[in-house]
Every structure is written in C-alpha cells, then in structure tokens.
C-alpha positions as CSV (number, residue, x, y, z in Angstrom):
1,X,22.7,-54.9,54.4
2,X,19.5,-52.9,55.0
3,X,16.8,-52.9,52.3
4,X,15.8,-49.5,50.9
5,X,12.1,-48.9,50.9
6,X,11.1,-46.1,48.5
7,X,8.0,-44.1,49.0
8,X,6.8,-41.0,47.1
9,X,5.1,-37.7,47.9
10,X,3.7,-35.5,45.2
11,X,1.6,-32.4,46.1
12,X,-0.3,-32.9,42.9
13,X,-1.6,-36.2,44.1
14,X,-4.8,-36.8,46.1
15,X,-5.1,-38.2,49.7
16,X,-5.6,-41.9,49.8
17,X,-2.7,-43.3,47.7
18,X,-0.3,-45.9,49.2
19,X,2.8,-44.0,48.2
20,X,4.5,-46.9,46.4
21,X,4.8,-45.1,43.1
22,X,5.3,-41.5,41.9
23,X,2.1,-41.5,39.9
24,X,-0.6,-39.0,40.9
25,X,-3.6,-41.2,40.1
26,X,-4.6,-44.8,40.9
27,X,-4.6,-46.7,44.2
28,X,-0.8,-46.8,44.3
29,X,-0.4,-43.1,43.7
30,X,2.0,-40.9,45.7
31,X,1.1,-39.6,49.1
32,X,-0.4,-36.1,48.9
33,X,1.9,-34.6,51.5
34,X,4.9,-35.4,53.7
35,X,2.6,-35.6,56.7
36,X,0.4,-38.2,55.0
37,X,3.6,-40.2,54.2
38,X,4.8,-40.2,57.8
39,X,1.4,-41.1,59.3
40,X,1.1,-44.1,57.0
41,X,4.7,-45.3,57.1
42,X,5.2,-45.0,60.9
43,X,2.1,-47.1,61.3
44,X,3.5,-49.8,58.9
45,X,7.2,-49.8,59.8
46,X,7.9,-47.9,63.0
47,X,11.0,-49.8,63.8
48,X,13.4,-49.5,60.9
49,X,16.1,-51.3,62.9
50,X,14.1,-54.4,63.4
51,X,12.9,-54.4,59.8
52,X,16.5,-53.8,58.7
53,X,15.2,-51.0,56.4
54,X,16.2,-47.5,55.1
55,X,13.0,-45.5,54.4
56,X,13.6,-43.2,51.5
57,X,10.7,-40.7,51.0
58,X,11.0,-38.8,47.7
59,X,9.3,-35.4,47.6
60,X,7.9,-33.6,44.6
61,X,5.6,-30.8,43.8
62,X,5.4,-27.2,42.6
63,X,3.9,-25.6,45.7
64,X,4.5,-25.3,49.4
65,X,3.9,-28.4,51.6
66,X,2.2,-26.9,54.6
67,X,0.0,-29.9,55.7
68,X,0.5,-30.3,59.4
69,X,-0.4,-33.0,61.9
70,X,-0.6,-30.5,64.8
71,X,-0.6,-26.8,65.7
72,X,3.1,-26.6,66.4
73,X,5.1,-27.4,63.3
74,X,4.7,-28.4,59.7
75,X,6.4,-31.7,60.6
76,X,6.7,-32.3,64.4
77,X,7.8,-35.9,64.8
78,X,7.1,-35.7,68.5
79,X,3.4,-35.2,67.9
80,X,2.8,-38.4,66.0
81,X,1.3,-41.4,67.8
82,X,4.6,-43.2,67.2
83,X,7.9,-42.4,65.6
84,X,10.6,-44.3,63.8
85,X,13.3,-46.3,65.6
86,X,16.5,-45.8,63.6
87,X,20.3,-46.3,63.9
88,X,23.4,-45.4,61.8
89,X,22.6,-47.9,59.1
90,X,18.8,-47.9,59.1
91,X,17.3,-44.5,59.0
92,X,15.0,-42.0,57.3
93,X,15.8,-40.0,54.1
94,X,13.7,-37.1,53.1
95,X,14.8,-36.0,49.6
96,X,13.7,-33.9,46.7
97,X,15.5,-35.8,43.9
98,X,18.0,-33.8,41.9
99,X,15.8,-33.7,38.8
100,X,13.0,-32.0,40.8
101,X,14.9,-30.0,43.4
102,X,15.3,-26.2,43.6
103,X,17.5,-24.5,41.0
104,X,20.0,-23.1,43.5
105,X,17.9,-20.1,44.4
106,X,14.5,-19.8,46.0
107,X,11.8,-21.0,43.6
108,X,8.0,-21.0,44.0
109,X,7.9,-23.6,41.2
110,X,9.5,-26.3,43.3
111,X,8.7,-28.4,46.4
112,X,9.3,-26.6,49.7
113,X,8.4,-27.0,53.4
114,X,6.9,-23.8,54.6
115,X,5.5,-22.4,57.8
116,X,4.2,-18.8,58.3
117,X,3.1,-18.8,61.9
118,X,5.2,-18.5,65.0
119,X,6.4,-22.1,65.0
120,X,9.2,-24.2,63.6
121,X,9.1,-26.1,60.3
122,X,10.6,-29.4,61.5
123,X,11.1,-30.6,65.1
124,X,12.2,-33.8,66.8
125,X,13.2,-35.8,63.7
126,X,14.4,-39.4,64.2
127,X,18.1,-40.0,64.8
128,X,20.3,-40.0,61.6
129,X,17.6,-38.4,59.4
130,X,19.0,-37.1,56.1
131,X,17.4,-34.0,54.6
132,X,18.4,-33.6,51.0
133,X,17.5,-31.0,48.2
134,X,14.7,-29.4,50.3
135,X,13.7,-25.7,50.4
136,X,12.8,-24.6,53.9
137,X,11.0,-21.3,53.8
138,X,9.7,-19.2,56.7
139,X,8.4,-15.7,57.2
140,X,7.9,-15.9,61.0
141,X,10.2,-14.8,63.9
142,X,10.7,-18.2,65.4
143,X,13.4,-20.8,66.0
144,X,13.0,-21.6,62.8
145,X,13.7,-22.5,59.1
146,X,14.5,-26.2,59.5
147,X,14.5,-25.9,63.2
148,X,15.8,-29.1,64.7
149,X,15.5,-30.2,68.3
150,X,16.9,-33.8,68.1
151,X,17.0,-36.0,71.2
152,X,20.0,-37.0,73.2
153,X,23.0,-38.2,71.2
154,X,21.4,-37.6,67.8
155,X,23.0,-36.9,64.4
156,X,21.3,-34.9,61.6
157,X,22.5,-34.5,58.0
158,X,21.6,-31.7,55.6
159,X,22.8,-31.7,52.0
160,X,21.8,-29.5,49.0
161,X,19.1,-27.7,50.9
162,X,18.0,-24.0,50.7
163,X,17.1,-22.1,53.9
164,X,15.2,-18.9,53.1
165,X,14.1,-16.6,55.9
166,X,12.0,-13.5,55.1
167,X,11.0,-12.0,58.4
168,X,11.5,-8.2,58.5
169,X,12.9,-7.9,62.0
170,X,14.3,-11.2,63.2
171,X,15.3,-11.8,66.8
172,X,15.3,-15.6,67.0
173,X,15.3,-16.9,63.4
174,X,17.8,-19.7,63.0
175,X,18.3,-21.9,59.9
176,X,19.4,-24.7,62.3
177,X,19.3,-24.5,66.0
178,X,19.9,-27.2,68.7
179,X,20.2,-26.9,72.5
180,X,21.8,-29.2,75.1
181,X,25.1,-30.8,75.7
182,X,24.2,-34.4,74.9
183,X,26.6,-35.3,72.2
184,X,24.5,-34.1,69.3
185,X,26.0,-33.9,65.8
186,X,25.2,-31.9,62.7
187,X,26.5,-32.6,59.2
188,X,25.8,-29.6,57.0
189,X,27.1,-29.9,53.4
190,X,26.5,-27.9,50.2
191,X,23.6,-25.9,51.5
192,X,22.7,-22.3,50.9
193,X,21.3,-20.1,53.7
194,X,20.1,-16.6,52.8
195,X,17.9,-13.7,53.7
196,X,17.3,-10.2,52.7
197,X,17.3,-9.3,56.4
198,X,15.2,-12.1,57.9
199,X,17.8,-14.3,59.5
200,X,19.4,-14.0,63.0
201,X,21.9,-16.9,63.1
202,X,22.4,-19.5,60.3
203,X,23.7,-22.3,62.5
204,X,23.2,-22.0,66.2
205,X,24.2,-24.8,68.6
206,X,23.7,-23.9,72.2
207,X,25.8,-25.6,75.0
208,X,27.1,-28.1,72.5
209,X,29.8,-29.8,74.6
210,X,30.9,-33.3,73.5
211,X,29.1,-32.8,70.1
212,X,30.3,-32.3,66.5
213,X,29.7,-30.0,63.6
214,X,30.8,-30.9,60.1
215,X,30.1,-27.7,58.0
216,X,31.5,-28.1,54.5
217,X,31.0,-26.0,51.3
218,X,28.0,-23.9,52.5
219,X,27.1,-20.4,51.4
220,X,25.5,-18.3,54.1
221,X,24.4,-14.8,53.2
222,X,22.6,-12.2,55.3
223,X,22.7,-13.4,58.9
224,X,22.2,-10.3,61.1
225,X,23.9,-11.8,64.1
226,X,26.2,-14.8,63.4
227,X,26.7,-17.2,60.5
228,X,28.0,-20.2,62.5
229,X,27.4,-19.7,66.2
230,X,28.9,-22.3,68.6
231,X,30.1,-19.6,71.0
232,X,29.1,-21.8,74.0
233,X,31.3,-24.7,73.0
234,X,34.2,-25.9,75.0
235,X,37.1,-28.0,73.9
236,X,35.1,-31.2,74.0
237,X,33.1,-30.0,71.0
238,X,34.7,-30.8,67.6
239,X,34.1,-28.4,64.7
240,X,35.1,-29.3,61.2
241,X,34.7,-26.2,59.1
242,X,35.9,-26.1,55.5
243,X,35.1,-24.3,52.3
244,X,32.4,-22.1,53.7
245,X,31.3,-18.6,52.6
246,X,29.7,-16.4,55.2
247,X,28.6,-12.8,54.8
248,X,26.8,-11.2,57.7
249,X,24.3,-8.4,57.4
250,X,24.4,-6.8,60.8
251,X,26.8,-6.0,63.6
252,X,27.5,-9.6,64.5
253,X,30.3,-11.9,63.3
254,X,30.5,-14.6,60.6
255,X,32.2,-17.3,62.6
256,X,31.9,-17.7,66.4
257,X,33.6,-21.0,67.2
258,X,33.9,-20.5,70.9
259,X,36.5,-22.7,72.6
260,X,35.7,-25.7,70.3
261,X,38.5,-27.9,68.9
262,X,38.5,-26.7,65.3
263,X,39.7,-28.3,62.2
264,X,39.4,-25.8,59.3
265,X,40.4,-25.0,55.8
266,X,39.7,-22.3,53.2
267,X,36.7,-20.4,54.8
268,X,35.7,-17.0,53.6
269,X,34.3,-14.3,55.8
270,X,33.1,-10.8,55.1
271,X,34.6,-9.7,58.4
272,X,37.7,-10.6,60.3
273,X,36.5,-13.9,61.9
274,X,37.4,-16.6,59.3
275,X,39.8,-19.1,60.7
276,X,42.0,-18.4,57.6
277,X,43.6,-15.0,58.0
278,X,44.1,-14.6,54.3
279,X,40.4,-15.1,53.6
280,X,39.0,-12.5,55.9
281,X,37.2,-9.3,54.9
282,X,36.4,-10.7,51.4
283,X,33.8,-9.2,49.1
284,X,32.7,-11.8,46.7
285,X,31.4,-11.4,43.2
286,X,28.2,-13.4,43.0
287,X,25.8,-14.2,40.2
288,X,22.6,-12.2,41.2
289,X,22.1,-11.0,44.7
290,X,18.8,-9.4,43.8
291,X,17.2,-12.8,43.1
292,X,19.0,-14.6,45.9
293,X,21.2,-16.5,43.5
294,X,24.5,-16.8,45.2
295,X,26.5,-18.8,42.6
296,X,30.0,-17.6,41.9
297,X,30.4,-15.1,39.0
298,X,33.2,-15.5,36.6
299,X,34.7,-12.3,37.8
300,X,35.3,-13.7,41.3
301,X,38.9,-14.1,42.3
302,X,38.6,-15.5,45.8
303,X,36.3,-18.5,45.9
304,X,36.7,-19.9,42.3
305,X,39.5,-22.6,42.5
306,X,40.2,-21.5,46.0
307,X,38.7,-24.4,47.9
308,X,40.0,-27.6,49.5
309,X,39.3,-30.9,47.8
310,X,37.1,-32.9,50.2
311,X,36.5,-36.0,48.0
312,X,38.6,-38.0,50.4
313,X,37.9,-36.1,53.6
314,X,38.1,-38.2,56.8
315,X,35.0,-36.8,58.3
316,X,32.7,-36.8,55.3
317,X,33.9,-37.4,51.7
318,X,31.8,-36.1,48.9
319,X,32.2,-34.6,45.4
320,X,29.0,-32.8,44.4
321,X,27.6,-29.3,44.8
322,X,24.2,-28.0,45.8
323,X,22.8,-28.9,42.4
324,X,24.3,-32.4,42.5
325,X,26.8,-31.4,39.8
326,X,30.2,-33.1,40.1
327,X,32.8,-30.7,41.5
328,X,35.8,-30.0,39.2
329,X,39.3,-31.2,40.1
330,X,40.0,-27.7,41.6
331,X,37.3,-27.0,44.2
332,X,35.4,-23.8,44.8
333,X,34.6,-22.4,48.2
334,X,30.9,-22.3,48.9
335,X,27.9,-24.4,47.8
336,X,28.2,-24.0,44.1
337,X,30.6,-25.5,41.6
338,X,31.9,-23.2,38.9
339,X,32.3,-24.2,35.3
340,X,34.0,-22.3,32.5
341,X,32.2,-19.7,30.6
342,X,30.8,-17.9,33.6
343,X,28.0,-20.5,34.2
344,X,27.6,-22.3,37.5
345,X,25.8,-25.6,37.2
346,X,22.9,-24.8,34.8
347,X,21.5,-21.5,36.3
348,X,20.6,-20.0,32.9
349,X,18.7,-23.1,31.9
350,X,16.7,-23.1,35.1
351,X,16.0,-19.4,34.9
352,X,14.6,-19.8,31.4
353,X,12.6,-22.9,32.2
354,X,11.0,-21.6,35.3
355,X,10.9,-17.9,34.3
356,X,12.7,-16.8,37.5
357,X,15.0,-13.8,37.7
C-alpha cells in the first residue's frame, strides 16, 4: 500500500520552508505557494510510482495564489523541468482541507487559484491528479477556470471545488475543457460552477471518443452556451450524469450529450434538455443568487429530497456534499446537502464569520 506524504502550503508563510508542517515560521514551515511546493517536491520525488507514494499537498491561505513558474498559467505542469510520474494508486492530491476551504460561495477570505490574463489557471496536470476544495477564479476570456489539458489516457478528479468566472463577454471561457479522443476521463463530483455572465461552457470535452465523464451532484449556474457539452461524443464515450442542476444564462442548452452512451438519473435543467423529462424547465428556489450562494432554500420543491442515493454507486460511491457534510438518507440534487430548518450545511455560520453576504 502506498505511503502518503503530506506537504503544506500556506500563503502566509515565507519562501524557504521545507513544507513538512503547516507552521508559517521556522525551517520546516509551509511552502509559500503551490508553485514553490511543486518545484521542491518534483525535484525530491519525481516518480511517485517508484517511490510507492501518494503526494498530498494541503493548501491554506486567505488570498489568491497567483505565483507562477512561467508566463502561461498559474500552474502549468508542462513548464517544470520535470513532472510527477503517477498511476491509479500513486498520485497527486491538491486539497484545501474542509476546515479551511471555501464556504460554498466565492470568498476572498479563502485560498484560491487565480489568473487574470489571457491564460489558463491549470494545465497539463499529472495523470490521476485529485483537485479538492479549491476555488478557481478567473476574469479573462480564455480556456479557462481550472482549464485542463491532460495527456493521452489521463484521468482527472474534481471534488468540492468552486469555479467562478467573471469575464463580461465570454467566448471561450470553460470551467473544464479537454480536447482529443485519447480515452481521457473526468470525474466531477459535488462542485459548484457559477458566473454572473462570464462563463461560456461549464464542462466542455471536445472529440471525447472512448473516454468517460462521471458528473455527479454538481450545481452549474449561468453558462451562456452549454452546461455539460459533449456534443462531439459518439457511442464509445460513456457519460454517467446524475443529480446535477444546470441553469443556462443564454441561448444555448443545459445538457448536450451528443451520441454518448448515457447513464443518468435525477438531473434538473432550466430548459428542455435534462435526460429526465419530469425535471425539465425547472426554476429552483436557491439561497442567495445575489452573492453567488446556490444552496437550496427551504421553499424549493424540486431538488430537496429529489436526488438519487449514490453512496453505493458503481462508478463512484460517495456520501458528502460540497462542504464535506454527510448527505442525509434522502439525497438532494445538486452540490449542497439540505438540512431541516432552512439551513444548508453551515452557511449562516460562515456568513457571520467571514462577513460575506
């Protein structure tokens, strides 16, 4: 069984620490940025397979992590002198731990990966990389917020992340985009993708034949073109689409699943494209659209208790929501679990604590 190696990033730390603790002072203090962590760790342990290791990098801070190793992306793994060798059991985890992660809506008081120029935030990550609890924020018109261009046959996993696009007139802003027909796979679980008007597609997989998408319990609000766009897919592509909420903000569609082989359950759309006929053209009652907080309001009658229990799902079994709260026995549709009393997983506590909203 692989050994987990824990390393720490804290934006309050100073350059020069070895990342072995979460402290922000002393020789063993946290790395000062994710870029610093990758530079140091790829020099020490480039081959996680040979080392039989899982490298778990814990991210913390109250500002944007914009430190970059090159002119293209905040984190472009292809620009480092070396990169990590990984496989399905020895891989890289980039995580903002639940105690430090975003409160379910965009927060300037929490760690985030950000890019403001015409470039992506993340490109060419190692195979099987897990992104968990991270805010991806962009105000550029580029291929974009959490833009992924993994190599042939790669698998990427996103859980509990926020993708926030703010560009005024997007033409190529995608929360996740991949191109090519080389068996690439995306697992996208309990994320929230949102925009006032700054998002073109939320998930865009071009020419994705022979690949796989697992999209479970995501909330996607405000895509001007398409929410999930795999319109180029043929029947060799497998799409597992369950418990998603998609509202589009333009003339496009919520779900374009092409000719993919689709397994679906309890997906809501604001238009007529949900795979479930009875969940089409739904207007949801959400907590606070004005502050981009898309938890379910107690008055909602469509998504609360309307989901499919995926705790034993054959593709990906899980039981927590975007805030790492345990989902109740009757599941909701979308990223947020709902609890009695009109409160969804601690939003009022976080609003008070961080003076947001």
